[in-house]
VEXTORBA-205154 format. One line per field, with one value per residue: residue in one letter; chain; x, y, z of N, C-alpha, C in turn. Coordinates in Angstrom, 2 decimals, padded with zeros to 5 digits. Layout:
<sites>
torse = [A/...] .
koltor = [A/...] .
n.px = [X/...] .
n.py = [Y/...] .
n.pz = [Z/...] .
ca.px = [X/...] .
ca.py = [Y/...] .
ca.pz = [Z/...] .
c.px = [X/...] .
c.py = [Y/...] .
c.pz = [Z/...] .
</sites>
This chain:
<sites>
torse = [X/X/X/X/X/X/X/X/X/X/X/X/X/X/X/X/X/X/X/X/X/X/X/X/X/X/X/X/X/X/X/X/X/X/X/X/X/X/X/X/X/X/X/X/X/X/X/X/X/X/X/X/X/X/X/X/X/X/X/X/X/X/X/X/X/X/X/X/X/X/X/X/X/X/X/X/X/X/X/X/X/X/X/X/X/X/X/X/X/X/X/X/X/X/X/X/X/X/X/X/X/X/X/X/X/X/X/X/X/X/X/X/X/X/X/X/X/X/X/X/X/X/X/X/X/X/X/X/X/X/X/X/X/X/X/X/X/X/X/X/X/X/X/X/X/X/X/X/X/X/X/X/X/X/X/X/X/X/X/X/X/X/X/X/X/X/X/X/X/X/X/X/X/X/X/X/X/X/X] .
koltor = [A/A/A/A/A/A/A/A/A/A/A/A/A/A/A/A/A/A/A/A/A/A/A/A/A/A/A/A/A/A/A/A/A/A/A/A/A/A/A/A/A/A/A/A/A/A/A/A/A/A/A/A/A/A/A/A/A/A/A/A/A/A/A/A/A/A/A/A/A/A/A/A/A/A/A/A/A/A/A/A/A/A/A/A/A/A/A/A/A/A/A/A/A/A/A/A/A/A/A/A/A/A/A/A/A/A/A/A/A/A/A/A/A/A/A/A/A/A/A/A/A/A/A/A/A/A/A/A/A/A/A/A/A/A/A/A/A/A/A/A/A/A/A/A/A/A/A/A/A/A/A/A/A/A/A/A/A/A/A/A/A/A/A/A/A/A/A/A/A/A/A/A/A/A/A/A/A/A/A] .
n.px = [000.13/-000.74/-003.25/-002.20/000.55/000.72/-000.07/002.02/004.31/003.67/004.16/006.85/009.69/011.91/015.23/017.58/021.11/021.88/023.21/025.43/026.84/025.23/023.74/020.47/018.43/016.04/013.54/011.72/010.31/007.97/006.06/006.02/004.90/002.31/-000.60/-002.36/-000.82/001.38/000.10/-000.88/001.56/002.61/000.63/000.96/003.58/003.26/001.55/003.29/004.97/003.19/002.61/005.12/005.47/006.82/008.27/009.44/010.42/013.13/014.65/016.60/019.15/018.87/016.34/014.97/014.17/012.12/010.20/010.03/009.25/006.45/005.37/005.92/004.29/001.76/001.64/001.70/004.10/007.45/010.03/013.30/016.17/018.75/021.82/024.30/027.74/028.70/026.53/024.65/023.93/025.66/026.32/026.98/026.47/028.38/028.68/030.79/031.02/031.53/031.65/031.11/033.20/035.09/034.52/032.05/030.24/027.64/025.45/023.74/021.72/022.38/020.94/018.35/017.43/016.48/016.73/014.17/013.06/011.77/012.83/011.87/013.40/013.30/013.47/013.93/014.98/016.35/019.43/022.50/022.60/024.36/024.16/021.82/022.58/024.64/023.08/021.53/023.50/024.28/021.92/021.61/023.99/023.38/021.67/019.04/016.36/016.09/013.30/012.74/013.24/011.95/011.21/010.45/011.20/013.02/016.03/016.41/018.39/020.79/021.29/021.01/019.35/020.37/022.67/021.67/019.94/021.37/022.34/019.96/019.01/016.65/014.65/012.15/012.50/010.95/009.81/008.02/007.95/009.67/012.16] .
n.py = [113.04/110.30/107.67/105.33/105.78/105.87/103.24/101.74/102.71/101.92/099.24/098.85/097.89/099.04/098.13/098.19/098.77/097.08/096.31/096.66/098.21/101.28/101.64/102.04/099.81/099.45/097.34/095.61/093.27/092.76/094.30/093.01/090.62/091.25/091.09/093.19/095.53/094.92/094.69/097.32/098.67/097.52/098.36/101.16/101.52/100.43/102.32/104.47/103.43/103.42/106.20/107.19/106.12/103.74/100.86/098.58/097.01/097.36/095.59/095.95/093.97/092.84/093.08/094.69/092.90/091.53/093.53/094.64/092.62/091.87/094.40/094.74/092.69/093.63/096.03/095.12/094.73/093.79/092.24/092.87/091.65/093.29/092.30/091.31/091.15/088.29/086.62/086.24/084.15/083.62/086.22/089.41/092.86/095.05/097.27/099.06/100.44/102.71/101.96/102.75/101.51/100.35/098.70/097.70/095.70/095.64/093.77/093.17/091.40/092.44/092.06/092.04/094.59/097.40/100.07/100.98/100.78/102.07/102.42/101.74/101.91/099.96/099.76/098.92/100.71/103.96/104.91/105.98/106.16/104.97/102.36/102.68/104.81/103.56/101.66/103.27/104.24/101.81/100.94/102.95/102.57/100.16/100.96/101.69/103.86/105.73/105.82/106.55/106.41/104.48/104.09/102.38/103.59/106.42/107.30/110.13/111.58/110.64/111.72/110.63/111.37/113.83/112.94/111.29/112.82/114.45/112.34/111.26/113.13/114.71/112.75/111.32/110.85/108.95/108.57/106.65/106.91/109.10/109.01] .
n.pz = [-043.93/-045.94/-045.92/-047.03/-046.77/-043.97/-043.36/-044.61/-043.24/-040.65/-040.75/-040.94/-039.31/-036.84/-036.24/-033.92/-033.94/-036.06/-039.20/-037.68/-034.72/-033.85/-036.15/-037.36/-038.50/-041.08/-041.21/-043.53/-043.55/-041.91/-043.31/-045.80/-045.00/-044.47/-046.16/-046.99/-046.70/-048.35/-050.81/-051.07/-051.28/-053.65/-055.49/-055.32/-056.29/-058.85/-059.93/-060.17/-062.14/-064.26/-064.51/-065.28/-067.76/-068.09/-069.65/-068.84/-065.76/-063.61/-061.08/-058.19/-056.77/-053.47/-052.36/-054.11/-056.03/-054.74/-054.47/-057.06/-058.93/-058.39/-058.91/-061.62/-062.67/-061.82/-063.24/-065.80/-067.15/-068.26/-066.24/-065.08/-063.62/-061.84/-060.95/-058.50/-059.42/-061.33/-060.88/-062.87/-065.65/-068.78/-071.28/-069.99/-069.05/-067.19/-064.32/-062.35/-059.03/-056.28/-052.84/-049.35/-047.99/-049.98/-053.14/-055.59/-057.99/-060.39/-062.57/-065.70/-068.07/-071.12/-073.48/-072.66/-072.62/-074.62/-077.07/-077.29/-074.79/-071.73/-068.60/-065.31/-062.31/-059.46/-055.96/-052.46/-050.48/-050.57/-049.85/-049.68/-052.41/-054.19/-055.45/-056.95/-058.61/-060.07/-061.40/-063.04/-064.80/-065.93/-067.24/-069.15/-070.61/-071.75/-073.65/-073.16/-072.00/-068.99/-067.08/-064.53/-060.94/-058.34/-054.97/-051.91/-049.48/-048.47/-047.02/-045.79/-044.40/-045.34/-047.79/-050.41/-052.51/-053.48/-054.66/-056.67/-058.35/-060.33/-061.98/-062.88/-064.65/-064.99/-065.02/-062.89/-059.31/-057.07/-053.84/-051.63/-048.90/-046.72/-044.45] .
ca.px = [000.47/-001.90/-003.54/-001.25/001.84/000.60/-000.07/003.36/005.21/003.33/004.62/008.32/010.22/013.27/016.09/018.77/022.46/022.00/024.10/026.56/026.44/024.98/022.87/019.06/018.00/014.62/013.16/010.44/009.67/006.57/005.25/005.87/004.06/000.94/-001.11/-002.93/000.27/002.17/-000.71/-000.87/002.89/002.67/-000.23/001.56/004.74/002.74/001.02/004.46/005.38/002.23/002.81/006.40/005.49/007.80/007.96/009.99/010.85/014.39/014.74/017.98/019.37/017.97/014.96/014.34/013.52/010.89/009.23/009.92/008.56/004.99/005.04/005.91/003.08/000.58/001.64/001.69/005.41/008.50/010.91/014.70/016.98/020.13/022.41/025.71/028.61/028.93/025.32/023.84/024.60/025.80/026.94/026.39/027.06/028.61/028.97/031.43/030.72/032.22/030.93/031.77/034.46/035.48/033.79/031.19/029.84/026.35/025.38/022.45/021.78/022.17/019.93/017.02/017.12/016.64/016.55/012.74/012.64/011.79/013.03/011.68/014.23/012.57/014.23/013.25/015.49/017.38/020.32/023.46/022.33/025.42/023.68/020.86/023.34/025.30/022.08/021.19/024.59/024.22/020.76/021.92/025.03/022.71/020.92/017.66/016.10/015.66/012.03/012.78/013.57/010.89/011.59/009.53/011.60/014.25/016.67/016.72/019.59/021.98/021.43/021.08/018.63/021.25/023.61/020.98/019.24/022.14/022.39/018.63/018.86/015.26/013.72/011.73/012.85/009.78/009.90/006.72/008.17/010.99/012.42] .
ca.py = [111.69/109.59/106.39/104.33/106.05/105.43/101.77/101.25/103.07/101.13/097.86/098.83/097.72/099.51/097.18/098.94/098.18/096.04/095.15/097.00/099.19/102.64/101.65/101.72/099.10/099.50/095.98/095.62/091.95/092.80/094.84/091.96/089.56/091.77/091.16/094.50/096.49/094.55/095.05/098.79/099.03/097.11/099.25/102.50/101.49/100.21/103.62/105.25/102.87/103.91/107.65/107.47/105.51/102.64/099.67/097.45/097.28/096.79/095.43/095.87/092.88/091.71/093.44/095.23/091.78/091.24/094.58/094.92/091.58/092.05/095.68/094.47/091.92/094.50/097.05/094.47/094.99/092.81/092.47/092.58/091.75/093.78/091.42/091.44/090.54/086.85/085.88/085.99/083.31/084.18/087.53/090.48/094.18/095.37/098.64/099.14/101.64/102.80/101.85/103.47/100.81/099.47/098.85/096.59/095.73/095.05/093.33/092.90/090.84/093.58/091.76/092.24/096.01/097.93/101.52/101.26/100.60/103.10/101.58/102.22/101.19/099.79/099.21/099.15/101.87/104.85/105.35/106.92/106.27/104.39/101.27/103.24/105.58/102.59/101.03/104.26/104.21/100.51/100.93/103.83/101.91/099.08/101.59/101.99/105.14/105.63/106.52/107.06/105.52/104.45/103.33/102.38/104.53/107.20/107.73/111.50/112.07/110.16/112.57/109.88/112.11/114.83/112.20/110.69/113.74/114.75/111.15/111.05/114.09/115.12/111.66/111.45/109.98/108.97/107.81/106.59/107.39/109.70/108.92] .
ca.pz = [-044.35/-046.46/-045.30/-047.53/-046.11/-042.57/-043.35/-044.92/-042.14/-039.46/-040.95/-041.03/-037.96/-036.58/-035.53/-033.48/-033.97/-037.09/-039.04/-036.80/-033.69/-034.29/-037.32/-037.14/-039.70/-041.39/-041.60/-044.25/-043.57/-041.45/-044.40/-046.80/-044.42/-044.35/-047.53/-047.32/-046.84/-049.53/-051.96/-051.17/-051.77/-055.06/-056.26/-055.36/-057.19/-060.20/-060.38/-060.59/-063.43/-065.26/-064.69/-065.95/-069.08/-068.10/-070.43/-068.07/-064.39/-063.16/-059.63/-057.73/-055.83/-053.55/-052.02/-055.32/-056.71/-054.01/-054.77/-058.49/-059.70/-058.37/-059.56/-063.06/-062.96/-061.64/-064.30/-067.11/-067.75/-068.01/-065.09/-065.35/-062.41/-061.85/-059.94/-058.15/-060.45/-061.30/-060.54/-064.06/-066.64/-070.12/-071.49/-069.18/-069.06/-065.78/-063.89/-061.03/-058.26/-055.00/-051.59/-048.27/-047.68/-051.08/-054.38/-055.97/-059.40/-060.73/-063.96/-066.32/-069.41/-072.01/-074.50/-072.08/-072.74/-075.98/-077.20/-077.18/-073.41/-070.68/-067.43/-063.95/-061.34/-058.20/-054.83/-051.19/-049.74/-051.12/-048.78/-050.25/-053.84/-055.02/-056.30/-057.91/-059.60/-060.95/-062.26/-064.07/-065.78/-066.60/-068.13/-070.29/-071.42/-072.49/-074.73/-072.77/-071.35/-067.59/-066.86/-063.17/-059.82/-057.34/-053.78/-050.78/-048.44/-048.65/-045.78/-046.16/-043.74/-046.05/-048.98/-051.66/-053.55/-054.09/-055.51/-057.82/-059.25/-061.55/-062.83/-063.46/-065.75/-065.16/-064.75/-061.49/-058.20/-056.21/-052.60/-050.97/-047.54/-046.43/-043.00] .
c.px = [-000.81/-002.11/-002.58/000.12/001.82/000.65/001.34/004.32/004.93/003.83/006.14/008.87/011.64/014.03/017.39/020.03/022.58/022.25/025.33/026.11/026.30/024.05/021.45/018.52/016.49/014.21/011.78/009.74/008.27/005.63/004.99/004.93/002.60/000.36/-001.68/-001.83/001.09/001.41/-000.73/000.46/003.01/001.84/000.38/002.75/004.30/002.16/002.16/004.93/004.47/002.44/004.07/006.47/006.51/007.31/008.50/010.38/012.19/014.35/016.18/018.11/019.50/016.54/014.24/013.70/012.15/009.81/008.98/009.13/007.03/004.54/004.96/004.65/001.85/000.49/001.62/002.98/006.35/009.35/012.32/015.48/018.34/020.79/023.83/026.53/028.75/027.70/024.43/024.60/024.72/026.44/026.21/027.12/027.18/028.90/029.55/031.02/031.40/031.23/031.70/033.14/034.81/034.68/032.96/030.88/028.48/026.34/023.93/022.71/021.42/021.08/018.50/016.54/017.32/016.43/015.07/012.23/012.78/011.75/012.73/012.48/013.48/013.50/013.47/013.68/016.48/018.17/021.28/023.31/023.35/024.94/022.70/021.58/024.04/024.29/021.61/022.24/024.54/023.08/021.03/022.99/024.44/021.82/019.49/017.57/015.65/014.41/011.98/013.22/012.41/011.32/010.49/009.90/012.94/014.77/017.23/018.03/020.87/022.19/021.60/020.40/019.55/022.30/022.93/020.41/020.07/022.19/021.06/018.32/017.40/014.24/013.36/012.35/011.68/009.97/008.53/006.79/009.55/011.14/013.80] .
c.py = [110.98/108.28/105.30/104.54/105.59/103.92/101.23/101.50/102.23/099.69/097.76/098.87/098.27/098.46/097.91/098.10/096.99/096.72/095.43/098.05/100.60/102.76/101.28/101.13/099.19/098.16/096.00/094.26/091.95/093.35/093.75/090.85/089.97/091.93/092.52/095.53/096.19/094.90/096.56/099.28/098.71/098.04/100.64/102.54/101.24/101.50/104.53/104.75/103.38/105.39/107.98/106.89/104.39/101.50/098.40/097.96/096.61/096.75/095.24/094.79/093.44/092.12/094.11/094.16/091.52/092.26/094.71/093.89/091.72/093.39/095.47/093.70/092.83/095.51/096.44/094.67/093.82/093.22/092.03/092.71/092.37/093.10/091.83/090.69/089.04/086.02/085.56/085.10/084.05/085.56/088.59/091.79/094.59/096.84/098.60/100.44/101.56/102.69/102.63/102.85/099.84/099.74/097.60/096.71/095.06/094.71/093.13/092.17/091.96/093.32/091.90/093.69/096.45/099.43/101.92/101.23/101.86/102.33/102.33/101.31/101.15/099.18/099.52/100.45/102.65/105.34/106.38/107.09/105.61/103.30/101.79/104.03/104.64/101.93/101.98/104.24/102.92/100.46/101.80/103.21/100.79/099.64/101.96/103.36/104.89/106.48/107.12/106.00/105.63/103.56/103.40/103.50/105.15/107.61/109.13/112.02/111.60/110.85/111.81/110.61/113.10/114.16/111.71/111.68/114.15/113.56/110.90/112.00/114.42/114.02/111.71/110.42/110.07/108.02/107.83/107.12/108.03/109.69/109.47] .
c.pz = [-044.80/-045.70/-045.75/-046.87/-044.66/-042.46/-043.58/-043.75/-040.90/-039.55/-041.13/-039.62/-037.88/-035.78/-035.20/-033.59/-034.91/-038.42/-038.18/-035.80/-034.28/-035.49/-036.89/-038.45/-039.85/-042.00/-042.25/-044.22/-042.96/-042.52/-045.44/-046.31/-044.32/-045.76/-047.91/-047.55/-048.09/-050.80/-052.17/-051.73/-053.26/-055.93/-056.40/-056.32/-058.64/-060.77/-060.84/-061.95/-064.54/-065.55/-065.47/-067.36/-069.20/-068.99/-069.77/-066.70/-064.17/-061.64/-059.23/-056.65/-054.42/-053.25/-053.18/-056.16/-056.08/-054.35/-056.27/-059.27/-059.60/-058.98/-061.06/-063.45/-062.89/-062.78/-065.70/-067.88/-067.50/-066.82/-065.44/-064.04/-062.70/-060.66/-059.61/-059.19/-060.22/-061.01/-061.74/-065.04/-067.97/-070.12/-070.68/-069.44/-067.60/-065.56/-062.49/-060.36/-056.91/-053.84/-050.53/-047.96/-048.79/-052.33/-054.63/-057.45/-059.53/-062.21/-064.39/-067.64/-070.38/-073.05/-073.97/-072.21/-074.19/-075.96/-077.09/-075.73/-072.57/-069.36/-066.14/-063.03/-060.02/-057.16/-053.55/-050.54/-050.60/-049.92/-049.37/-051.76/-054.74/-055.96/-057.35/-058.99/-060.58/-061.89/-063.35/-065.18/-066.60/-067.61/-069.37/-071.18/-072.25/-073.59/-074.38/-072.11/-069.90/-067.42/-065.46/-062.20/-058.83/-056.18/-052.73/-049.82/-048.74/-047.27/-046.04/-045.59/-044.42/-047.40/-050.30/-052.81/-054.25/-054.98/-056.79/-058.81/-060.47/-062.52/-063.53/-064.60/-066.04/-064.99/-063.26/-060.55/-057.24/-055.05/-051.95/-049.54/-047.47/-044.92/-042.68] .
</sites>
């Protein structure tokens, strides 16, 4: 494990039985409160943006906004929020997807993406991969190319990677930590 990985992992707090009994929630708020750890995280994700040739960063609601916006600034790229349905004003492009208990929809302003864009999707956690998979579909429907997905942490036991890799079609999925 690298020094950056150790630093990031040391600032993630486990919260038992949240949001429901039996779930071990990974709380990143201590990491965000630590300027050295937050800077290390931002730098690591910005390096991924550079390696993938991204031209814009997409952040997934809501913690993907917290991580994606400073990554975009650090990498000198634009930032585009992918929001829950009904949260963006004006014309949007939406993508429905299935959750464990129901369905959801995400949206983006399609005019924020073009065929010239290579999009790096940034989020905090890769769990089952449903939201990330829907965002890949949404970005492609908007006409942009997916440069990859970058997350702070991957919950390996939930197998989100195996769900996402076919959708990524060769674009990288990079997790700074796998727990």
